[in-house]
N, C-alpha and C positions, 0 to 999 in steps of 0.2 A: 708311519710317517715317512714321506718320500724325501730323499735327500739327493743332493747333486754335488759331486766333486768329480772332475775329470782330470786324469793324470797322464802326462806325457812323460815317458821314461826312455832311457837309452837301452836298446835291445839289439840282438843279432839273431839270425836264423839258426835253427838247430836245437835239438833237445835230446841229449843222450843218443843222438844218431837215429832217433825214431821218426817216422813220418808224422805229419801233423794230425792226420786222422787217427792214428794209433794213440797219440798223446791224448786227444780229446776223449776217445772211447775209454781208455784205461783210467784217465784222471776222473772222468765222470763216474765210472764204476767204483773206484776207490772212494770218491766223495760220498756216494750213496751209502756204501758200507760203513764208512767212518761216522757219518751223521746218524745212521741207525744205531750203531753201537753206542755212540755218545748219548743218545736219548734214553737208551736202556740203562746206562750205567751212571748217568748224571746224578750227583748228590742232591738231596732235597734242598730247596731254597731256604736260606737262613733268615734269622730275625736279628736286627740290630737293636741292642738293648743299652739304655743308659741307666746306671744304678749307682747308689751310694752304699751298697751292701758290701763291696769289696769282692775280690775274686772267690775266696773260699765260701762265703755265704751265698754268692750267686750260683756256684756249683751245687751247693746243697739245695737251693731253690729249684734249680733246673732238674735235679734228680726227682723231685716230687711233682714237677709240672710237665714232664715228658720232653726234656731237651738236654743237650750237652753243650758246654761252653767250648767253642771252636777256636776263638782268637781274641786277643786284645786289639782294639782298633785305634786307641788314642795315645799310644806310647806311655810316657811317664805320668800322664794325667790319671789313668787307672779307673775311669768311670764308664768307658764305652767298650762293649763286647759284641761279638757275633756268636749267637747260639743257634744250634741246629736241632730241629725237631726229630724225635725218634718215634718208632712204632706207627709210621704213617700219618702222624698228626700234621694237618695242613698248616703252613706258616702263618696265614692270617688268623687262624684260630689260636695258635700259640701266642701270637702277639696280643690278641685280646685277653687271653688268660694272664699273661705276664703283667699287663697294665693294671690288673687288680691286686697285685702283690705289693705289700708295703715295702718301700725301698727301691722299687722299680720306677724310675722317673719318666721313662719313655720307652716304647717298643714299636718298631716299624719293620715291615718286611723288606728284606734286601732287594733292591732293584737291579735289573740288568741294563747297563748303559751301552750305547752303541756309537762308535765313531761314525761320522758321515761316510756313507758307502759310495761306491762308484757305480754309475749306471752304464749299461752296455752301449747305449746310443749317445750321440753327441748333443741330443736335445731331449727335453722332457716332453710330456704330452701337452704341456702348455706352451703356446707359441711365444709367450712373454719370457720364457726361461731358455729359449734357444740360444746357444752359444756356438761360436766358431772355434773349434779346438785345433788351431794351427800350431805346430811346434814353434816356440819362439826362437829367434835367431841365437839367443844365448846358449841353446843346446848344441849349436854347431861351432860356437866359439870356444874351443877347448884349449886354447893357448894357456900354458901354466903360468901363474903369477904368484908372487909371494903376498899372502894376505895375513899380516900381523904374525909372521913367524911360521906359517903353514902354507902348503901348496894348494892352490885352488884354481878353478877354471876362470878365465877372464870374463866369460859370459855370465857367470854367477856374480862376480864382484861388481860388474858395471851395468847390470840389467836396468831397464827403465824404472822399476819400482824404487830402487835406492835413490835415483835421481829425483823422482817425484816427491819423496818425503824428505829430501835434502840430507841424507846420511853423509855424503862426502864432505859437505860444508861443515858439519858438526865435527867430523874427524879431523879434517885438514886445517880448518881455521881456528877451532877452539880446542883441538887435541883431546876431545872427549870421546872415549872409545868403550866405555862400559866398566862397571865394577860390581862387586858382590856376586851372589849366587842366584842364578835363575833356575828354578826347578820346573821340569816339564813332565806333566802327568800324561802318559801316552803309552805307545807300544814298546817303548825303549829306544835304543839307538845302536847304530853300528859303531862300536868303540874304536874301530881301526880306520875309520875314514880319514884320509890324509888332511882334509880341510879342517877337521875338528881336533886335531892333535894339540895338546897343551891346554885345552880349556875344559875337557870333560872330567867330571868327578865320577867315582865308581857307581854311585846311585844304588837303587835297590829294586829287586824284582818281587813285587807283591803277588804275582800270579803263581810263583813258586816258593815264596817265602824264603828268599836267599839274597845275599848281597850281590850287587852288580845289576845294571840296567840294560844289558845287551838284548836286542831283539833277535840276534843271530841264534840264540838258544832255541828259538821256535822252529828252526829248520832241522830236519832229520839228517840232511847232508849239508856240508858247507862248501859253497862255490869258492873259487879263487878270489883274491882280493882286488883284482883289476879286470878291466874289460878292454882288450886291445882290438882296434878295428871296429868299434861299435858305430852304428848309424842310428839316427833318430827315428823313432817310430812310436805309434800310439799303443799304450798298454791299457787294456780294460782290466782294472784290478779286481773287478768282481769275478773274473775268470782265472785269476792267477792261482797256480797250484804249486809250483816248485821253482827252483832256480837252476838254470843250466850251469854247468861247471865253470864257465869262464865269462858269464854274462850277468844280466839282471833278470827280471821276471819273464817267465815263459807262459804263454797263454794256455789255459786248460780249463776244465770245468769244475774245479774244486774251490769251494767257498772258504776253505780253512785259512787261506793266505790273502784274502781280499784287502786287508789293511796293512799287510807287511810293507815296511818302509815308511809308514806314516810318521812315526816318531822321529826317524832320522831326517825326514824332510822338514818337520817343524823345528827341530834343533838347529838345522842349517840356517833357517831364517833368523832365529834368535842370534846366532853367531854372526850373521851378516850385519845385523843392526848394531850389535854390541860385541865386537870381536875380542875384547879383553876381559869380558865377564866370564865367570865360571858357570858351567851348565851341569845340573844334576838330573840325570834321567831317572824318573820314577815310573817303573813299568807296572801299570794297573790294567792294561788291555792286552789281549792276545792278538795273534796275527789275523784272526777273523774280524777284528774290530769290536769285539764285545768284551765287557768287563763288568764286574760287580761293583755296586755302589760301596760295599764294604771295603774293597781294595782302594777305591778312590779316597775314601775317608782316611784309611791308613796312610795313603800317600800324602794327603794334606798335612796330617799331624806330624808325619815323619819329616816332611820338608821344613815345616816351621821349627821343629825341635832340632834340626840339623843345619840351622843358620841360613836357610834360603831367605833371600830378600824379595824375590818375585816368584809368584806361582803362575805358570802358563797352563791353561786348561782348554785345549782345542777339542772340546767335546760338548755335548749338551744332552740333557734329559728333558722329556716333556712333562714329567710329573715332579711336583715339588717334594722336598724332603726336609723335615725338621733338622735331622742330623747333618745334612749337607750345609744348611744354613748356619748351624751351630759351629761347624768346623771352619767355615769361611769367616765367621765372626771371631773365632779363636785366632785365625791368621791375622786378621785386621788388628785385633787387640795386641798382637805381638809385632806390630809394625811391618807386616808383610803385605806387599802390593799384589793384588789378585786380578788376573786378566782371563777372559773366557771368550770363545767364539759364540756368535749369536745365531748360528744355524743356517742351513742351506735350503730351506723350503720356499724361498721367495715370498714369504708371508709376514704379516704382522701378527705374531703369536708369542706367547711366553715360553721361554726355554730356560733351563737352569744348568749351570749357576749364573748365566748372564743376567737373569732377572733379579739377582740378589744385590741390587745397587745399594740398598740401605746398609748392607753388610760390607760394602766397599768394593764389590766386583765391578770391573769395567768391561762391559760387553763390547765386542768388536764386529762390525759389519764389513762387507767387502765392497770395494770400488774397482772400476776399470782403470786403465791407464789414462783415460780421458776424464776422470773424476765424475763418473756416473755410477749410481748404485748398480752393482752386479745383479743381473736378473735373477740369479739363484739365491741371493743374499736375503735373509730375514731382515726386517726393519721395524722401527718403532722405538720411541725414546725410552720405553720401559726396559728394553733389552740392549739398546745401543748407546754406549757412552761416546764412542768415537769410531770412525771407520778407517780402513787401511787398504792398500792395494791387495787384491786377492785373485787376480787372473794371470795365468801364464807365468807364475812365479818360479824362477829357476832356483833350485836348491839341492842340497846333498841327498843322495840316495845310497842305500847299502852297496858295498863292494866297490868303493872308490869311484863311483860315478855320480851322475846328477839326473834329476827329473824336473818336470814342471808341473805345477799343480794349480787347480782352480778351487776356491772355496774359502769360507771364513776360517777354516782350520789354519790357513796360511796367511790370513790377515792378522789374527791375534798375536802370533809371535813377533810381528813387527812392533806392536805396542809393548809387548813384554821386553823386547830388546831396548826399546826407547826408555822404558822404566829403569833399566840397568844403566842407561846413559845419565838419567836424572840422579841415580844413586852415585854415579861418578862425580857429579857436581856437588851433591849434598849427601854424604854418607848416611845421615839419619833421616833421609827422605821418607816421609810417612805416606800411607795410602791417600790421605786427604791432600797432601802437598802434590803428589804425583797426579791425582785426578784433576786438580785445579790447573796445573801446568799443561796438561794434555788438552784442556779446553781451547788452548791457543792453536787452532787448527783452521783448515780451509773449508768454507761452507760448500756443501754438496747437495743441498735440497732438504726438504722436510723429512722428518722421521728417521734421520740419520745421526741422532745425538748431537754432538758438538762439531761434527764435520769430519773431514779427512785428515788423518794424522800428518803433522808437520814436525819432524824431530827438531829442526832448527828453532822454530818458534817455541817449542816446549822447553828446550834447554835455555833459551834466552829469557823465558818467563820465570825461571827459577829464582832469580834475584828479586824481582818485584813481589813474587808470591811469598818468598821468605820474609820480606819486610812487612808484608800485609799480615802475616800470621804471628809475627813477633810482638 
C-alpha cells in the first residue's frame, strides 16, 4: 500500500566529519547487514487470544497446543493475551487450533502495522497526488515566544493552520486551552523538547515493555539537545540513518530510522491545539515505523486504564481486526474519545481504526490551507468524520527543533487537541458529545465527512449539544 508523507526538517551539513559518499556507502552496508540479521533472528509471529480460562489454564492449554503465553494485552481485564507458537508451528495454524478449544473466545494472528512512510520524491506516480514541498515560512521564524509557560518558535505558534481552525479565538476569547489527558499511540516523544515541558506524562514503551515513552531510546548515540545555526532543508526520512551530534536527521540509506520523530511531531500538534492538556506518549512503534497490533492493543487498554480522555492514533491498518474493534469499543464504553488518521493513499478505501465509526472512532482526512482535500488524503464518509489541515504543518521535532509535515498523521492531532478543548468545557464530555460538536465544521466538498475542523464552532456547539442530550 503506497503512502505519502513528506517532511521538511531543520538540518545542517556534516555527519561525524565524513563525506556524504562515505555516509551513504557505510549506512547502506550497515542497513543491509542489519536487515539480514533481523530477518534471521526475528521471533515467530504471535497469535492474539481472547479467553475466559484465566492465565494459569491458558498456559496449560498452550503447553498442549504448541505455544507459550508471551504477554497480557488488556491490563486489569485479564482476558486478552499474546501467545507465541513453538516448534515451527505457523501462526495461522495455531490460531485455527486454538479456536477449537473450549474457553478460547477468539484467536487472530498478530498484524504488523506501519506508520505512513516517506517517499523519496516530492510527487507520487499519480499526477493527481503531486505536491509542492516548499519549506513553510514558519521554519524560518525562529523567534522564541512563551507558549503557556514553555518556550517555542513563533512560526510554530502562529502558523496558518491554527488561524484556519480558529485556535487563537478559542484560547483568547473563551480562555479554553485544553484539559484531561490525551494519549498518543506512536513512536514515542522527545521528553526534553522545550516546547513540551510541563505537559508530558512519563507514558510507556510497549516495544521494550518498560515505563517511559521516549523515542530517544531508539538511538544508539544521543545527539545534543539543541541545534545552533540550523538552516531549513528537505529531509527524506525514508533515508534517515542516524543523527549528527548537534543537529537533526542526516541523510543515509538505512531504513531503521525512517519514522524517527513522528511521535514528537504528532505530540507537538496536540499541544499546539490544547496547550494545557496533559499528553501521555504510548510507544507502540519503532523508529522504522512498524509496530505490532498486539502493542497497539496494549497501548489502548493502558491509556484507558490510566485515565486518558482522548486517544490519538495517527496510523492505519488495511486489514480489519476483531480485537482492535473490541479495544476501541472498550475505550468508548469508558468515555474515551478516539481519533484516527484516514490514510495517505489518495483513495476511497477502508482503513482501520478510522473505519470503526460505529465504535466511536473519528477518522480525519487532510486539507490544504485553501480548504481543498489534500491530493494524498484518503476520503470517503466511511473513514472520514472530519478533516483538518495537513500540509506544511510546523511542529516539534526531536532535539529542541522543529519540522514541517504533510499527511493525515498531522491532521488527526488537531482533532485530538480539539477534543481536549471540549473536555475543558465539559469534563464529562463523551465520545458522542464530542462527535456531535465536531460536526459544526466548514464544508469542503463530498466524501470529506462533516467538513473541515473549526475549533471555535465546536466549542460554541457544546452548550446546545448538551441541552439536546439532556
